[in-house]
N, C-alpha and C positions, 0 to 999 in steps of 0.2 A: 243732326240739325243743331248746330251750335247757334247761340244767340249772341248778338252784339248789343251793347247798351244803346239806348235811343240817341244819346249825344253823338256816339261814333257813327251811327247810321245817318243822322242828320248831316254831320260833317262830310261824310262820303257822298251823300246826295247833292250837297251844296257844290262839291267839286265835280259833279257830273257823273259820278260812279253809280251805275244802276245795277251792277252785278254783285255777286257774293263777295263780301269783304275778305273771306277766308281763302276761297279757291278761284275767284274771278269767273266763276261759271255764270252765264247770263241767267237772270231770273226767269223762270218759266211763265208763259203767258196764259196757257190753257189749263183748265181744271185737271184734265187727264195727266198732263205733264207735271203739274204740282203734286198730284197724288202719287205719281210714279217716283218722284224724287223723295217724298216722305216715306214711301214703302221701301225704297232702296236703303235709306238710312235706318229704318226700322229693322230690316233684315240684317243689317250690320250690328244691331244691338245698341243703337244710340238711344239712351233713355229719354231724351227730350223729343226725339222723333216718335218714339212709342207713345208718349203723352200726347203729342200733336195728332197722331192718328186716332187716339182715343177721343179727342175733342171732335174730330171730323165725324166719327161714328155717333157720338153723343148728340150732336146737333143735326147731322145729316148733310154735310157739306161736300163739295166737289163730286157730286154725282153719287155719293154713297147713300144707301138707305139708312135712316135713323135706326140704330141698333144699340140700345143701352146696355144689353148684356155683353156685347163685344167691347163696348167702351169701358165697362167695368173691368173686364179682363185686362185690357191694355193699361188702364189706370193702375191696377194692382201691380202689374209688371213694372211700370215706370216708378211707382212708389217704392217698390222693393229696391230699385236702383238709385233711389234718393232724390227723385223729382218732387219738390215741395208742392208744386201746382197740382200734381196728380193726387197727393194726399188731400188737398183742399177740395178738389173736384169730387173725390170719393166721399168726403165729409158732407158735401152738399147733397149728393145723391142719397146717402143714408139718412140724412136729416129730413129730406123731403119725401123719401120713400119712392123715388122715381126709378122705376125699373127693378127695384129691390124692395125687400120688406123694410119698412121704416125701423131704424135701429139707432137710437140716440147715443148709446154707448159707443158703437162703432164710429158714428159721426164725430163724437167728442175726441176719440182716440186719433182719428185722422186729422182733425183740426189742430189738435195738440202737436202732432208730429210735424205738420206744416208750419205751425207757429214757432216751434223750436228751431226750425231752419230759417226763420226770418220772414215768413209769409204774413204780411200785415193783415189782409182780409181774413185769413184763418184766425188770427188772434182776435180780431173784432168779433168773429162768429163765436169764439169761446166766451167772450165777454157777454154777448147777447144771450147765449145759452145759460150762463151762470146767473145773469140778471133775471131771466124768466123763471129760474129755479128759486129765486129769492136770495141768492148769495151776492148781495149788492157790493160788499167790500171786495170780494174776489173779482166781480164783474168790472169794477172800476180799475182794477190793476191791469186788466186786459185792454180797456178802452183808452 
């Protein structure tokens, strides 16, 4: 599951292209077909598809039961493969204690890894954590 920037997607839509900008495959319309496409890419080892599937399990979309444990497994795999969004999602789960034991040290590590890759919300979360800890100078560097 490669991603295209929003500007390119907008330009393609403006020209009437409704299919995949990479392979010209028509966009699936049903939940089962969308899920099948994501699973096919996940089976091929696509890190972004692994992360997408984790999101679907985390929220319970496309007919999947909400399964935070499975989502965490997928996020871990995607994070190991370098998906910054997966690190951020793991940070949120560990910070909230949603489906896992609350662990601010792990949350901080995941936010830090995502922020170092350029994930802006993760950097904001680092600033928030530092601010709550009383490290206002460090917090301002993140915000």
